[in-house]
N, C-alpha and C positions, 0 to 999 in steps of 0.2 A: 233652761234658766231665763227668766224674764226680768230685764234691766231696762226699765223705760220710766219716762215722765210723760207728760201730755204730748208734748212736741216730737221728742226723740226716743229713738231706742239704740241698744249697744247690742251689735250683732257678730257673729263670727264673720271673718274676711271669706269671702269666693273667689274663686278663678275669675267669675265674671266681673270681679271690680278690678280687674287689672288695668283697662285703660282708663278708668278714673284716678287710679293711684299713678300711674304713669304721667298722665295730664298735670297732675297736681305737683309731680315730683319736677316737673318742669318749669313750674310758675316761681319765679325768683322771689316774689314777696312772700311767698310761704316758706321757701327754703332759706331765705335770707339769714336767720339766726338759728335754724334747727337743721340736725342731721338726722331726725326721727325718721322722715320719709327719704329713702334714697335718692338722692339728685342724678337727673338724666337716666334712669334704669330701662327706659324701653318696655315695650310690650312684653315680649319674652322674658325679660329679667324681671319685671313686675309679677309674672305668674310664678316665676321661682321664688319670688319674696315671700308671697303668699303661701307656696307650699310649705317653704320653710317656717313661717309663722304657724301653720297649721299643725307641723310637727311638734312645734315648742308646745303649742295648747294640748295636745294629746299627751306631752310628757309633764305638762303642768309647770315647764319652767318659767313660761311667759304667757300672757293673754292680751293678744292684740285684737281690739273690737274695731268694727266698722260703726262708725255714729252714721244713723239712718235718720232721715228727716219723715217723720211719720205722714205728713201731709201729701208727701209727693213719692214717699217710698224710696227715696234717692238716697246714695251714700253722698254725705257732706264731709267727712274726715274720718279721722281715726284716733283711737286712745288705748294706751297700753299700760300694763304693769309687766315690768321685767325685772331680770336681776333678782328675782323671789328667792329668797332664803327662808327657807320654812324652819330651820333651826331656831334662827334669831327673830324670825316672825317681821321681816319687813321687805321691802319691794321700791323699785323707782317707777316712776309714772312719767309718761311723755305723751304729747298730743300735737294735733294740727287740723284746722279745718280749711276748705276750700273758701277763697277770697270772698266769695259771694255771700257768706253766712258769718262774715265777721261782724263784731258790734251788735249781735242779736241776744246775747246772753246763753248762746248755745254752748259755748267752749265750757261756761261755768256749771251748766246743767250737766255737761258730759263728765265734768272732774268730779262732781258730787256723786255720780251714779259709780263711777271706778272706784272712789273712797268708800262708798258703802259696799260694793263688792269686795275690795279689799278688807276692809275691817269686820265685815259681817260674815261674809262665805269663806275667805280665807284665812280669818281668824289673825290677822296681821296686826302689830303693836305698833309700826312707824311705817311711814311711807313718804319718800324722798322725791324732789325733782331736782334736776340739775339745769340750769339756763345760764346762756351768756349775759354778760353783764349791761351789754346793749338792749337785749331783749325787754324791753320796759313793758310790754302789753303782758307777755307772760306773767312777770314778778307782779304785776298789779293784780292779775287773775289770782295768782297764788296767795298772795295775802288775802285777798278777799274769801277766799275758800277757807281761809284759816292756817295755811300755812306760815311758818316763821322763818325768817333767813338765819341759817345757822353757820354759815361760814362762806368765804370767800378763797378760791383756789386760785392765786394771782398766775395770770400769763398759762393758764393751765392747757389751753387748746388751740392749735393752728388750724383755722378753718377759712377756706376760701382766700388765702395768703395775707391773712393778718392775726394777731394774738389775741384770744379773748380770756378774759377772767372766768370762770365758772361761777356761779352763784349755787350754794347748796340750800334749799329750802326742804324744811320737813314739818309734818304733822304727826301728831301721835293719836292714837285712837280715843284717849281719854279728853282731848282737844276736839275731837270731830263731833 
């Protein structure tokens, strides 16, 4: 499976990625509005996390990709399609990048790659993203990629000692 642009490629996560995941899970700026990367997981738990992801990949229930910067061959983040419903042809997307790689267009590239994978390879009809109402950067990115705001679940998630509204964004295959 070859999923790449000139700058990045999406690849399966490896056990050797555990330290990178652990380090970024401890970065409060990354985990401020996301629970995509488990906070404070530690090296051993990062390995368990990757093994769980690899099992989901084998079962085709979720696909979590590492985002690799081709120039350095270093992992810079992760993006996934989860909650895959093959009968109804839909899934959810989640993503995060190491802080050093923010504001360079890499998240947008990754999002386009995962949408292409979902719509072309998995034959999905709809992909959604759920973001906290305070996560303005993610909302901006989703809109730029063609997602539409479909709904707001008020005070849906209690996270880090505060209530968040969950915003549901969606994109259909015909809109992509």
